[in-house]
N, C-alpha and C positions, 0 to 999 in steps of 0.2 A: 356425548362418550367419541373420545377419539379413537380411530382405525388405521392400519395401516394394510394395503396391498400385500400378501403375502402368499409365496409359492408354495405349492405342494406336489411332492413327489412320491411317485408309487401309490399301487392301488388304485382306487376307481377314479381318484381324485387328479391322478396324473398329469403334469402341465397346467392343471388350472391354476388360475390366482383369485383369492378372494380376499374381501374386507374382513381383517381380524380385528377386534376389539383388544385395544393396549392398555395396560395396567397404569398405575402412577406413575412407576419408574419410566416408563413410553415402551417398555417389553411386551411382547404377547406371552400368553400363559405357555407353561412348558409343555402340557398336553392339550390338545384339541378333539373334542369329541363331536363327530356328526351322527346324528340319528338319520337312518335311512328307511323311510316306510316300507311295510311288506306290501306287495302286491295283492296277497291274498287276504290281508285283513290281521294278518298275526302280529306278534311283537315286532318293535322295528330293530333292524340290525344297525347296531354302533359301529362306526369306522373310528380307530383311534389312530390319532398322528401325534409324532413327538418333535419338539423343536430342535431345531440343531442348526449351527452358524452357517450363514451363506457364504461368507467371505471374511477374512481377516485382512486390517490394514498393512501396509507396507512398513510402516516407520515403527508404531506403538505396537502392533499385533492385537489391536483391539476387533471386537466383530464388528462388521460392517453390513449387518443384516440378518434375517434370520429366515429359514423355510421348515416347512414341515415334511418329515418323512414318515410313509405309513408304516404303522407297527400291526403285523398280522396277530400277534398275540393277544395284544390290548389289556393286559395284565399290568400291574405295577413290577417295575425293574428291582426292587429290593435293595435299592441303594438309596438308604433314607440317611440324614444326618443324623450322627450319634453325638448326643450332648455328655459332656463329662460326668454329670450328676444322673444320668440315667442308668437303669439297670445294664449289664452286659449281656452280650447275646446268648440265648439259651435259658433265661430265667434265673441264673444262678445271683446270689448276693455279693458275692466275691469277698466276704469277710472272712477271716481266719477263724478256724472252729466251727464255722458252720457244717451241717451233715451234707453230703453230697447224693443226689439222687442216683 
């Protein structure tokens, strides 16, 4: 499995570079979760990092590497791709004549 050394910014991993496995496209995952064991034997704390572009190329503006930035909230961002055949947000069917809640 291939991996690339990726920079981490913010949080406890600030300034460290770790090898992160890359997918079939050569990009690291969008979120990277690091479980940190608890010293008292409790459940581990999970650090969440989000992928961001490190730099852009001058000519074409393509991404020239990735870095991970600490996400203290660690939850989903709510920015999911909406497919045209899916239901609209709010659960309504969107058809005319349907009763509204």
